[in-house]
C-alpha positions in Angstrom: 22.4 37.1 7.7 20.8 35.3 4.8 20.3 31.6 5.2 21.5 30.0 2.0 19.7 26.7 2.7 16.3 28.4 2.5 15.2 28.8 -1.1 11.7 30.2 -0.8 8.6 30.3 1.2 4.9 29.6 0.8 3.4 31.7 3.5 4.9 30.4 6.7 6.1 27.2 5.0 9.8 27.5 4.2 11.4 25.6 1.4 14.9 24.1 2.1 17.5 23.2 -0.5 18.3 19.8 1.1 14.8 19.0 2.3 14.7 15.4 1.1 17.8 14.6 3.1 16.6 16.4 6.2 13.2 14.8 6.0 14.9 11.4 5.6 16.9 12.0 8.8 13.9 13.1 10.8 11.9 10.1 9.8 14.8 7.6 10.1 15.5 8.5 13.7 11.9 9.3 14.7 12.6 12.9 15.6 9.2 14.0 14.3 7.1 11.3 15.9 4.4 12.0 18.5 6.7 10.4 21.1 9.2 13.1 20.3 7.3 16.3 19.5 3.8 15.5 20.7 0.6 14.7 18.6 0.9 17.7 16.4 -2.0 16.8 14.1 -4.3 16.3 17.1 -3.1 19.5 18.7 -3.6 21.7 15.7 -7.2 20.5 15.2 -7.9 21.2 18.9 -6.5 24.7 18.5 -8.1 25.4 15.1 -5.9 28.5 14.8 -6.7 31.6 12.9 -3.1 32.6 12.6 0.4 31.0 12.8 1.1 33.0 16.0 -2.0 31.5 17.7 -0.9 28.0 16.7 2.7 28.6 17.9 1.6 29.9 21.3 -0.9 27.0 21.7 1.7 24.4 20.8 4.3 25.5 23.3 1.6 25.8 26.0 0.2 22.3 25.4 2.6 20.1 23.6 4.0 17.1 25.6 5.8 14.1 24.3 3.3 11.2 23.7 5.0 8.6 25.8 5.2 7.6 29.5 6.8 10.4 31.5 7.0 12.6 28.3 8.4 16.0 28.8 6.8 19.3 27.9 8.0 20.7 24.5 9.9 24.0 24.6 11.6 26.1 21.9 15.0 24.9 23.3 13.8 21.3 23.0 13.0 21.9 19.2 16.4 23.4 18.8 18.0 20.3 20.4 16.1 18.1 17.9 17.8 20.2 15.1 21.2 19.7 16.7 20.6 15.9 17.0 19.5 15.8 13.4 22.7 17.7 12.4 24.9 15.1 14.2 23.0 12.2 12.6 23.2 13.6 9.1 26.7 15.0 9.2 28.3 11.9 10.9 26.1 8.8 10.3 24.6 9.6 6.9 27.8 11.2 5.6 29.7 8.0 6.5 27.1 5.9 4.8 27.2 8.0 1.7 30.9 7.7 1.4 30.7 3.9 1.6 28.1 3.5 -1.2 29.5 1.8 -4.3 28.2 2.1 -7.9 27.3 -1.6 -8.1 25.2 -1.2 -4.9 23.2 1.5 -6.6 22.7 -0.6 -9.7 21.6 -3.6 -7.6 19.2 -1.5 -5.6 17.6 0.1 -8.7 17.1 -3.4 -10.2 15.6 -4.8 -7.0 13.3 -1.8 -6.5 11.9 -1.7 -10.0 11.6 -5.5 -10.6 11.8 -7.6 -7.4 9.8 -5.4 -5.1 7.2 -4.8 -7.7 6.7 -8.5 -8.3 6.6 -9.3 -4.5 4.1 -6.5 -4.0 1.9 -8.0 -6.8 2.2 -11.5 -5.4 1.3 -10.3 -1.9 -1.8 -8.5 -3.2 -2.9 -11.6 -5.1 -2.3 -13.9 -2.2 -4.2 -11.6 0.2 -7.3 -11.5 -2.1 -7.0 -15.3 -2.7 -7.1 -15.8 1.1 -10.1 -13.5 1.6 -12.0 -15.2 -1.1 -11.3 -18.7 0.2 -12.4 -17.7 3.7 -15.7 -16.1 2.6 -16.6 -19.0 0.2 -15.5 -21.7 2.6 -14.2 -23.6 -0.4 -10.7 -24.8 -1.3 -9.3 -22.6 -4.1 -6.5 -24.2 -6.1 -4.0 -22.8 -8.6 -4.9 -23.6 -12.2 -2.5 -25.7 -14.4 -0.3 -23.7 -16.7 -2.3 -25.0 -19.6 -5.5 -23.4 -18.2 -3.7 -20.1 -17.8 -2.4 -20.2 -21.4 -5.6 -21.4 -23.1 -8.4 -20.1 -20.9 -6.9 -17.3 -18.9 -7.8 -18.9 -15.6 -5.5 -18.4 -12.6 -7.4 -20.5 -10.0 -10.3 -23.0 -9.8 -12.9 -24.3 -7.5 -13.9 -28.0 -8.0 -17.6 -28.8 -7.5 -18.0 -32.6 -7.9 -16.7 -33.3 -11.4 -17.1 -29.7 -12.6 -14.8 -26.7 -12.3 -15.4 -23.0 -11.7 -12.6 -20.7 -13.1 -11.2 -17.6 -11.3 -9.0 -14.9 -12.6 -7.7 -12.5 -10.0 -6.7 -9.2 -11.6 -4.9 -6.3 -9.8 -6.4 -3.1 -11.2 -4.7 -0.5 -9.1 -3.3 2.1 -11.4 -4.6 0.4 -14.6 -6.7 2.2 -17.2 -9.0 -0.7 -18.3 -12.3 -1.1 -16.4 -14.0 -4.3 -15.4 -16.1 -4.5 -18.5 -13.1 -4.2 -20.8 -11.2 -6.9 -19.0 -14.2 -9.3 -19.3 -14.8 -8.6 -23.0 -11.2 -9.2 -23.7 -11.4 -12.7 -22.3 -15.0 -13.5 -23.2 -14.2 -16.2 -25.8 -11.6 -18.1 -23.8 -13.8 -18.1 -20.7 -16.7 -19.5 -22.7 -14.4 -22.3 -23.9 -13.6 -23.1 -20.3 -17.3 -23.3 -19.4 -18.1 -25.5 -22.4 -15.4 -27.9 -21.4 -15.5 -27.9 -17.6 -19.1 -26.9 -16.9 -18.5 -23.8 -14.7 -18.3 -20.2 -15.4 -15.1 -18.1 -15.1 -15.3 -15.1 -12.7 -13.0 -12.1 -12.5 -12.0 -11.0 -9.0 -10.6 -7.5 -9.1 -8.1 -6.5 -6.5 -7.5 -2.8 -5.6 -5.4 -1.4 -2.8 -7.5 0.7 -0.4 -5.8 2.3 2.6 -2.7 0.4 1.5 -4.4 -3.0 1.9 -5.5 -5.2 -1.0 -9.3 -5.6 -1.1 -11.8 -7.2 -3.5 -13.0 -4.4 -5.7 -16.1 -6.2 -7.0 -17.5 -7.9 -3.8 -20.8 -8.7 -5.6 -18.9 -11.4 -7.4 -18.9 -13.5 -4.2 -22.7 -14.0 -4.4 -22.3 -14.8 -8.1 -19.8 -17.5 -7.3 -22.0 -19.0 -4.6 -24.9 -19.1 -7.0 -22.7 -20.9 -9.5 -21.6 -23.4 -6.9 -25.2 -24.1 -6.0 -26.1 -24.5 -9.7 -23.4 -27.1 -10.3 -24.3 -28.9 -7.1 -28.0 -29.1 -8.2 -27.0 -30.6 -11.5 -25.2 -33.4 -9.7 -28.2 -34.1 -7.4 -30.7 -34.0 -10.3 
């Protein structure tokens, strides 16, 4: 009998009509976690199979749930996972789908596109801000709104009666490179230095392994050098 829910195959990899929904159910209830089906990525690397049949035999010979008192994985156990998924999708998810209202979808779309994007951006900036403050061992303060408008300065470090400006820029997914950003603000940053004595530095933030990190770490030594320069002026 043809299975109408299978729409194609790429080698052994079958394509399912409602794969997004099925994948959601598996992930939501943890049915594909190592605690449920064993450490599949680790097992397949150990097996290093030359064929699907070799991998299939190895998996059922060796797979055990990765948890205390985990059971051995069998074909019937995998079938039971499918049955459990069916119950969750057909009863729990179906009930949730029927209760969704149009305004709920509108609110969710707005929140996802605007609120979560903004919160993600602020989290990235705050994380980099904290990293920089820790490394420099200096208090970093938010710049007045006027400095942001006139000089494009987000934060500052005070060294006696002088100020060093900082601009933290998230560059993940942006087309402009470091040089282009700096040329764009060259004039305003020079005005800041002329008035407050210290240079303005760009700190670029980029997500690596899902964690915000300073993309130009060499700037830390440059800031330290500028701090020392301003301190030496005071002591001269």
